[in-house]
Backbone as CSV, one residue per row, in Angstrom:
resi,resn,N_x,N_y,N_z,CA_x,CA_y,CA_z,C_x,C_y,C_z
1,MET,31.081,22.101,72.485,30.531,22.414,71.145,29.282,23.275,71.237
2,THR,29.269,24.377,70.574,28.149,25.259,70.729,26.936,24.773,70.037
3,GLU,25.789,25.454,70.322,24.590,25.017,69.622,24.686,25.290,68.112
4,LEU,25.386,26.334,67.714,25.463,26.652,66.281,26.254,25.518,65.568
5,GLU,27.341,25.064,66.160,28.241,24.056,65.620,27.409,22.714,65.402
6,LYS,26.580,22.447,66.553,25.740,21.251,66.426,24.739,21.397,65.175
7,GLN,24.167,22.463,65.119,23.235,22.686,63.896,23.884,22.575,62.640
8,LEU,25.164,23.112,62.584,25.917,23.028,61.241,26.308,21.591,60.963
9,MET,26.688,20.820,62.023,27.017,19.379,61.727,25.848,18.560,61.374
10,LYS,24.629,18.943,62.016,23.369,18.221,61.580,23.007,18.566,60.134
11,ASN,23.124,19.795,59.728,22.877,20.230,58.330,23.851,19.542,57.375
12,ASN,25.056,19.415,57.787,26.042,18.765,56.906,25.777,17.350,56.643
13,ASP,25.372,16.604,57.850,25.050,15.236,57.642,23.729,14.993,56.749
14,ALA,22.876,15.989,56.920,21.671,15.905,56.059,22.023,16.145,54.597
15,LEU,22.925,17.068,54.240,23.339,17.330,52.888,24.112,16.147,52.285
16,LEU,25.002,15.525,53.188,25.755,14.397,52.654,24.772,13.210,52.305
17,SER,23.717,12.957,53.157,22.795,11.942,52.910,21.934,12.247,51.576
18,GLN,21.688,13.566,51.433,20.954,13.889,50.181,21.811,13.743,48.865
19,VAL,23.115,14.048,49.082,24.094,13.919,48.002,24.168,12.360,47.541
20,LYS,24.226,11.568,48.601,24.275,10.024,48.266,23.046,9.563,47.640
21,THR,21.857,10.157,48.054,20.580,9.665,47.394,20.585,10.140,45.942
22,LEU,20.964,11.389,45.769,20.987,11.978,44.364,21.991,11.216,43.464
23,SER,23.199,10.762,44.140,24.170,10.010,43.309,23.615,8.717,42.943
24,LYS,22.864,7.991,43.797,22.245,6.646,43.452,21.279,6.918,42.348
25,GLN,20.460,7.939,42.415,19.415,8.246,41.387,20.059,8.490,40.059
26,ASN,21.161,9.267,40.087,21.877,9.520,38.858,22.382,8.356,38.225
27,GLU,23.026,7.383,39.018,23.449,6.137,38.412,22.375,5.267,37.811
28,LEU,21.146,5.307,38.475,20.035,4.589,38.052,19.537,5.187,36.656
29,PHE,19.543,6.520,36.636,19.157,7.136,35.427,20.156,6.906,34.221
30,GLN,21.436,6.770,34.506,22.522,6.610,33.530,22.298,5.186,32.971
31,LYS,21.931,4.161,33.914,21.773,2.761,33.442,20.504,2.647,32.526
32,GLN,19.416,3.442,32.948,18.282,3.518,32.126,18.509,4.116,30.781
33,ASN,19.282,5.084,30.792,19.571,5.837,29.485,20.394,4.995,28.573
34,GLU,21.429,4.171,29.195,22.187,3.225,28.311,21.329,2.059,27.745
35,ALA,20.319,1.631,28.631,19.499,0.502,28.131,18.646,1.067,26.981
36,GLN,18.047,2.310,27.130,17.192,2.834,26.149,17.921,3.090,24.802
37,THR,19.318,3.593,24.972,20.059,3.849,23.807,20.356,2.525,23.014
38,ASN,20.600,1.513,23.807,20.854,0.175,23.104,19.667,-0.359,22.465
39,GLU,18.477,-0.189,23.153,17.179,-0.635,22.558,16.895,0.214,21.305
40,LEU,17.160,1.483,21.233,16.937,2.421,20.055,17.837,1.958,19.027
41,ARG,19.114,1.655,19.277,20.063,1.247,18.248,19.544,-0.150,17.591
42,LEU,19.040,-1.042,18.411,18.644,-2.334,17.924,17.353,-2.152,16.993
43,LEU,16.537,-1.272,17.456,15.275,-0.983,16.659,15.652,-0.335,15.359
44,ARG,16.608,0.525,15.343,17.048,1.183,14.084,17.572,0.167,13.173
45,GLU,18.420,-0.782,13.648,18.979,-1.873,12.893,17.856,-2.727,12.287
46,GLN,16.924,-2.947,13.113,15.820,-3.839,12.555,14.991,-3.211,11.505
47,VAL,14.784,-1.860,11.714,14.098,-1.071,10.686,14.934,-1.019,9.399
48,GLU,16.155,-0.812,9.450,17.017,-0.747,8.380,16.983,-2.128,7.609
49,TYR,17.092,-3.164,8.402,17.137,-4.547,7.848,15.815,-4.835,7.117
50,LEU,14.735,-4.520,7.819,13.430,-4.817,7.187,13.147,-3.909,5.941
51,THR,13.645,-2.749,5.978,13.467,-1.857,4.859,14.198,-2.396,3.598
52,LYS,15.516,-2.833,3.921,16.263,-3.507,2.764,15.579,-4.706,2.264
53,LYS,14.944,-5.599,3.223,14.308,-6.788,2.777,13.032,-6.396,1.968
54,LEU,12.340,-5.372,2.274,11.156,-4.966,1.615,11.412,-4.294,0.270
55,PHE,12.351,-3.363,0.272,12.555,-2.602,-0.984,13.832,-2.874,-1.689
56,GLY,14.772,-3.635,-1.036,16.063,-3.845,-1.653,16.007,-4.886,-2.654
57,ARG,17.127,-5.173,-3.182,17.304,-6.228,-4.206,17.198,-7.661,-3.660
58,SER,16.347,-8.481,-4.175,16.094,-9.793,-3.623,17.304,-10.656,-3.905
59,SER,17.639,-11.606,-2.918,18.736,-12.481,-3.205,18.244,-13.645,-4.143
60,GLU,16.993,-13.904,-4.055,16.456,-14.974,-5.031,15.908,-14.197,-6.267
61,LYS,16.789,-14.436,-7.337,16.357,-13.725,-8.545,15.659,-14.667,-9.513
62,SER,14.623,-14.150,-10.187,13.945,-14.907,-11.058,14.783,-15.181,-12.406
63,VAL,14.756,-16.251,-12.958,15.489,-16.532,-14.179,14.817,-15.836,-15.318
64,ASP,15.647,-15.258,-16.221,15.188,-14.544,-17.402,14.891,-15.548,-18.477
65,LEU,13.701,-16.027,-18.691,13.349,-16.993,-19.727,12.898,-16.310,-20.955
66,ASP,13.709,-16.443,-22.072,13.365,-15.873,-23.328,13.037,-14.414,-23.322
67,GLY,13.727,-13.658,-22.464,13.478,-12.163,-22.403,12.279,-11.719,-21.631
68,GLN,11.717,-12.639,-20.817,10.528,-12.218,-20.098,10.828,-11.439,-18.934
69,LEU,9.950,-10.670,-18.468,10.182,-9.601,-17.445,10.451,-10.244,-16.065
70,ASP,11.505,-9.795,-15.403,11.808,-10.240,-14.012,11.321,-9.167,-13.143
71,LEU,10.402,-9.586,-12.343,9.528,-8.573,-11.468,10.351,-7.857,-10.407
72,PHE,11.432,-8.494,-9.843,12.108,-7.932,-8.645,13.609,-7.565,-8.895
73,GLN,13.913,-7.252,-10.212,15.248,-6.711,-10.370,15.222,-5.173,-10.083
74,ASP,16.479,-4.602,-9.861,16.423,-3.275,-9.491,16.045,-2.287,-10.598
75,ASP,16.076,-2.691,-11.818,15.738,-1.791,-12.822,14.368,-2.162,-13.524
76,THR,13.503,-2.866,-12.721,12.218,-3.211,-13.205,11.117,-2.142,-12.776
77,THR,9.959,-2.463,-13.118,8.791,-1.552,-12.867,8.642,-1.248,-11.428
78,PHE,8.795,-2.189,-10.495,8.397,-2.031,-9.115,9.642,-1.813,-8.202
79,THR,10.430,-0.852,-8.440,11.563,-0.623,-7.662,11.125,0.315,-6.481
80,THR,10.109,1.014,-6.593,9.615,2.037,-5.542,8.322,1.580,-4.988
81,ALA,8.083,1.997,-3.748,6.848,1.613,-3.062,5.618,2.150,-3.788
82,GLU,4.564,1.366,-3.899,3.452,1.890,-4.595,2.688,2.903,-3.773
83,THR,2.109,3.868,-4.399,1.298,4.808,-3.656,0.039,5.005,-4.479
84,THR,-1.027,5.331,-3.882,-2.323,5.701,-4.582,-2.344,7.157,-5.035
85,GLU,-1.418,7.989,-4.491,-1.420,9.370,-4.834,-0.940,9.576,-6.232
86,GLU,-1.327,10.660,-6.932,-0.908,10.981,-8.215,0.284,12.035,-8.168
87,LYS,1.295,11.887,-8.925,2.329,12.881,-8.965,1.814,14.134,-9.729
88,THR,2.391,15.328,-9.388,1.994,16.512,-10.119,3.244,17.181,-10.684
89,ILE,3.096,17.726,-11.897,4.157,18.588,-12.351,3.612,19.895,-12.621
90,VAL,4.504,20.877,-12.882,3.987,22.309,-13.139,4.293,22.483,-14.702
91,GLU,3.174,22.793,-15.445,3.352,23.086,-16.786,3.076,24.539,-17.054
92,GLU,3.952,25.188,-17.707,3.890,26.675,-17.948,3.511,26.891,-19.411
93,ILE,2.359,27.607,-19.483,1.784,28.006,-20.784,1.890,29.555,-20.774
94,HIS,0.784,30.223,-20.445,0.825,31.660,-20.195,0.624,31.907,-18.719
95,TYR,0.333,30.802,-18.118,0.129,30.819,-16.669,0.569,29.431,-16.154
96,LYS,0.773,29.317,-14.771,1.101,28.052,-14.192,-0.108,27.366,-13.657
97,ARG,-0.141,26.057,-13.997,-1.184,25.254,-13.499,-0.658,23.852,-13.214
98,LYS,-1.327,23.108,-12.412,-0.824,21.783,-12.033,-1.473,20.726,-12.985
99,LYS,-0.503,19.904,-13.700,-1.014,18.973,-14.522,-0.793,17.545,-13.936
100,ARG,-1.838,16.797,-13.844,-1.696,15.446,-13.273,-1.107,14.446,-14.212
101,VAL,-0.181,13.689,-13.731,0.484,12.582,-14.503,-0.038,11.279,-13.845
102,GLY,-0.606,10.388,-14.594,-1.067,9.055,-13.984,0.117,8.250,-13.706
103,TYR,0.323,8.097,-12.341,1.519,7.312,-11.909,1.400,5.835,-12.192
104,LYS,0.076,5.264,-11.972,-0.104,3.830,-12.178,0.086,3.477,-13.709
105,ALA,-0.377,4.487,-14.557,-0.295,4.251,-15.968,1.215,4.172,-16.447
106,THR,1.983,5.087,-15.835,3.451,5.073,-16.097,4.060,3.734,-15.691
107,LEU,3.661,3.191,-14.494,4.256,1.952,-14.029,3.908,0.674,-14.924
108,THR,2.774,0.734,-15.515,2.313,-0.501,-16.245,2.213,-0.267,-17.787
109,LYS,2.794,0.867,-18.296,2.575,1.074,-19.659,3.172,0.073,-20.682
110,ASN,4.232,-0.592,-20.269,4.829,-1.535,-21.128,4.408,-2.986,-20.860
111,LEU,3.423,-3.254,-19.978,2.911,-4.600,-19.762,1.873,-4.955,-20.810
112,PRO,1.921,-6.231,-21.187,0.867,-6.757,-22.069,-0.419,-6.792,-21.273
113,ILE,-1.492,-6.627,-22.028,-2.892,-6.455,-21.418,-3.819,-7.672,-21.651
114,LYS,-4.433,-8.044,-20.627,-5.464,-9.123,-20.715,-6.714,-8.582,-20.227
115,GLU,-7.726,-8.340,-21.126,-9.046,-7.788,-20.651,-9.928,-8.788,-20.080
116,ILE,-10.501,-8.450,-18.969,-11.403,-9.242,-18.281,-12.840,-8.639,-18.396
117,HIS,-13.734,-9.270,-19.026,-15.134,-8.866,-19.284,-16.090,-9.516,-18.256
118,CYS,-16.642,-8.760,-17.251,-17.612,-9.400,-16.476,-19.008,-9.225,-17.087
119,GLU,-19.643,-10.261,-17.429,-20.807,-10.211,-18.220,-21.973,-11.093,-17.473
120,LEU,-23.169,-10.793,-17.715,-24.207,-11.568,-17.237,-24.546,-12.711,-18.287
121,SER,-25.008,-13.881,-17.774,-25.386,-14.878,-18.619,-26.447,-15.802,-18.004
122,GLY,-27.128,-16.530,-18.804,-28.162,-17.461,-18.287,-29.315,-16.700,-17.609
123,ALA,-29.648,-17.188,-16.384,-30.824,-16.655,-15.716,-30.548,-15.182,-15.114
124,ASP,-29.326,-14.848,-14.950,-28.934,-13.581,-14.527,-29.164,-12.482,-15.602
125,CYS,-29.270,-12.846,-16.797,-29.565,-11.959,-17.919,-31.015,-11.795,-18.212
126,THR,-31.822,-11.872,-17.151,-33.349,-11.579,-17.298,-33.701,-10.461,-16.312
127,CYS,-34.733,-9.772,-16.679,-35.213,-8.580,-15.856,-35.788,-9.102,-14.630
128,ASP,-35.293,-8.447,-13.482,-35.816,-8.779,-12.178,-37.310,-8.368,-11.920
129,TRP,-37.860,-7.528,-12.833,-39.221,-7.041,-12.690,-40.142,-7.819,-13.444
130,CYS,-39.840,-8.016,-14.781,-40.742,-8.731,-15.639,-40.309,-10.000,-16.377
131,ASN,-39.043,-10.420,-15.942,-38.427,-11.611,-16.482,-38.154,-11.652,-18.034
132,SER,-38.182,-10.446,-18.623,-37.803,-10.421,-20.019,-36.241,-10.477,-20.189
133,LYS,-35.816,-10.941,-21.395,-34.358,-10.992,-21.602,-33.798,-9.659,-21.751
134,LEU,-32.661,-9.505,-21.021,-31.890,-8.143,-21.006,-31.157,-8.000,-22.261
135,ARG,-31.019,-6.684,-22.779,-30.347,-6.411,-23.964,-29.021,-5.653,-23.513
136,HIS,-27.828,-6.050,-24.053,-26.605,-5.435,-23.653,-26.565,-3.946,-24.146
137,ILE,-26.214,-3.016,-23.244,-26.211,-1.630,-23.679,-24.816,-0.952,-23.478
138,GLY,-23.886,-1.662,-22.978,-22.525,-1.090,-22.955,-21.619,-1.639,-21.845
139,LYS,-20.478,-1.176,-21.714,-19.560,-1.613,-20.691,-18.806,-0.330,-20.192
140,SER,-18.301,-0.548,-18.911,-17.619,0.643,-18.277,-16.296,0.092,-17.599
141,TYR,-15.286,0.979,-17.728,-13.908,0.538,-17.130,-14.099,0.535,-15.663
142,VAL,-13.564,-0.401,-14.953,-13.667,-0.447,-13.499,-12.274,-0.263,-12.869
143,ARG,-11.275,-1.105,-13.197,-10.039,-1.012,-12.510,-9.013,-1.814,-13.314
144,GLU,-7.680,-1.671,-12.825,-6.567,-2.401,-13.409,-5.842,-3.113,-12.347
145,GLU,-5.210,-4.232,-12.487,-4.385,-4.868,-11.481,-3.301,-5.642,-12.198
146,VAL,-2.110,-5.623,-11.624,-0.972,-6.428,-12.217,-0.891,-7.746,-11.769
147,VAL,-0.769,-8.733,-12.636,-0.797,-10.118,-12.293,0.582,-10.643,-12.457
148,PHE,1.114,-11.397,-11.388,2.446,-11.985,-11.419,2.359,-13.465,-11.644
149,VAL,3.064,-13.923,-12.665,3.342,-15.338,-12.856,4.826,-15.518,-12.990
150,PRO,5.404,-16.526,-12.346,6.788,-16.672,-12.392,7.441,-16.358,-13.732
151,ALA,8.306,-15.401,-13.769,9.147,-15.006,-14.985,8.214,-14.342,-16.020
152,THR,7.021,-13.930,-15.754,6.263,-13.085,-16.605,5.162,-12.381,-15.929
153,MET,4.831,-11.237,-16.576,3.730,-10.345,-15.932,2.846,-9.856,-17.107
154,TYR,1.592,-9.730,-16.843,0.663,-8.979,-17.673,-0.276,-8.213,-16.915
155,LYS,-1.132,-7.356,-17.584,-2.062,-6.474,-16.933,-3.435,-6.899,-17.197
156,LYS,-4.223,-7.048,-16.098,-5.648,-7.360,-16.295,-6.371,-6.055,-16.254
157,VAL,-7.273,-5.845,-17.143,-8.045,-4.613,-17.182,-9.532,-5.110,-17.141
158,TYR,-10.179,-4.646,-16.052,-11.602,-5.112,-15.774,-12.587,-4.131,-16.385
159,TYR,-13.660,-4.750,-17.075,-14.736,-3.942,-17.631,-16.022,-4.499,-17.009
160,GLN,-16.929,-3.652,-16.618,-18.239,-4.119,-16.255,-19.286,-3.983,-17.268
161,HIS,-19.988,-4.952,-17.596,-21.004,-4.878,-18.755,-22.305,-4.582,-18.085
162,ALA,-23.034,-3.689,-18.699,-24.455,-3.296,-18.305,-25.404,-3.746,-19.186
163,TYR,-26.659,-3.999,-18.656,-27.740,-4.529,-19.519,-29.099,-3.803,-19.060
164,GLU,-29.916,-3.629,-20.096,-31.172,-2.999,-19.777,-32.339,-3.907,-20.235
165,CYS,-33.508,-3.743,-19.683,-34.686,-4.476,-20.115,-35.450,-3.670,-21.109
166,PRO,-35.509,-4.162,-22.385,-36.298,-3.387,-23.402,-37.724,-3.287,-23.153
167,THR,-38.331,-4.309,-22.461,-39.705,-4.265,-22.089,-40.118,-3.169,-21.192
168,CYS,-39.300,-3.110,-20.125,-39.530,-2.060,-19.118,-39.269,-0.678,-19.658
169,LYS,-38.212,-0.625,-20.591,-37.893,0.677,-21.217,-38.917,1.280,-22.121
170,SER,-39.634,0.267,-22.727,-40.752,0.798,-23.653,-41.942,1.213,-22.857
171,ASP,-41.959,0.808,-21.526,-43.075,1.204,-20.683,-42.679,2.436,-19.888
172,GLY,-41.557,3.070,-20.275,-41.013,4.378,-19.628,-40.304,4.097,-18.328
173,GLU,-40.029,2.851,-18.051,-39.096,2.570,-16.826,-37.738,2.129,-17.303
174,ASP,-36.730,2.599,-16.576,-35.348,2.080,-16.885,-35.004,1.057,-15.880
175,MET,-34.793,-0.173,-16.355,-34.327,-1.259,-15.529,-32.902,-1.666,-16.023
176,ILE,-31.854,-1.190,-15.293,-30.493,-1.561,-15.780,-29.856,-2.387,-14.761
177,LYS,-29.112,-3.454,-15.265,-28.506,-4.440,-14.391,-27.033,-4.566,-14.845
178,LYS,-26.157,-4.624,-13.817,-24.664,-4.643,-14.151,-24.118,-6.045,-13.641
179,ALA,-23.056,-6.633,-14.336,-22.454,-7.805,-13.930,-21.584,-7.631,-12.694
180,THR,-21.448,-8.654,-11.877,-20.558,-8.622,-10.627,-19.143,-8.552,-10.936
181,ILE,-18.428,-7.757,-10.213,-17.003,-7.610,-10.371,-16.325,-8.275,-9.185
182,PRO,-15.220,-9.089,-9.492,-14.459,-9.776,-8.375,-13.823,-8.645,-7.590
183,LYS,-13.895,-8.823,-6.155,-13.325,-7.788,-5.329,-11.761,-7.915,-5.324
184,PRO,-11.066,-6.773,-5.401,-9.596,-6.821,-5.375,-9.037,-6.979,-3.937
185,PRO,-7.885,-7.591,-3.750,-7.337,-7.797,-2.444,-7.058,-6.548,-1.664
186,ILE,-6.676,-5.475,-2.424,-6.448,-4.145,-1.829,-7.019,-3.107,-2.682
187,THR,-7.986,-2.370,-2.021,-8.706,-1.281,-2.727,-7.745,-0.248,-3.370
188,HIS,-8.074,0.221,-4.459,-7.365,1.233,-5.247,-5.884,0.922,-5.351
189,SER,-5.598,-0.328,-5.666,-4.226,-0.812,-5.777,-4.082,-1.722,-7.143
190,LEU,-2.894,-1.581,-7.677,-2.550,-2.439,-8.833,-2.319,-3.864,-8.440
191,VAL,-2.194,-4.157,-7.174,-1.867,-5.575,-6.716,-2.901,-6.517,-6.935
192,SER,-2.572,-7.610,-7.579,-3.515,-8.693,-7.782,-3.166,-9.826,-6.726
193,PRO,-3.983,-10.796,-6.574,-3.726,-11.821,-5.491,-2.457,-12.532,-5.774
194,SER,-2.120,-12.769,-7.099,-0.812,-13.407,-7.314,0.383,-12.584,-6.932
195,VAL,0.456,-11.242,-7.188,1.509,-10.439,-6.842,1.572,-10.337,-5.302
196,LEU,0.430,-10.211,-4.645,0.392,-10.093,-3.211,0.932,-11.374,-2.515
197,ALA,0.558,-12.534,-3.101,0.963,-13.803,-2.540,2.548,-13.898,-2.633
198,HIS,3.087,-13.497,-3.864,4.535,-13.569,-4.105,5.336,-12.657,-3.177
199,LEU,4.700,-11.469,-2.927,5.496,-10.517,-2.017,5.459,-11.043,-0.605
200,LEU,4.283,-11.634,-0.177,4.249,-12.134,1.231,5.106,-13.315,1.331
201,HIS,5.284,-14.097,0.251,6.147,-15.326,0.377,7.587,-14.894,0.320
């Protein structure tokens, strides 16, 4: 056997060894790919299931008592996920402009309203500077939230009342005091603690 033949045999053995190594790596990659494909399929099924549980029709339906509103039927107010963004439509007059439509107002326009007035009383209704009795000067709209009671809903509208000290005002100083507002569970949301608790349940 010549030197050239020996070299060719050696190269052939090296190539065969390399082919075996690459074949094993290929099998390993295929197994990893199958495992990742199965994992992706399971994750997609979980996402689909959770999405249906979150936004789909609930299997536990509230009883319609005397025509009261059922919160979680498909044709009720809350069939879509809430968003803090406002929808926009294009209104054509002589030119095009964006006109904002209150999305929250549309969701809650048919709900009965219960106004919550946050007012000062007792010792809180005195001036922090001179201890004079404060005089009511007005109220301001703060926020709205939807309250859920089994088989019924209504809308709470919060107003914050403001007070001024007439004594300080007559001296040229404005001393204005406002009532404390209960903090919402989620900022800039219609959700009240009762609705949030029911959704979590």
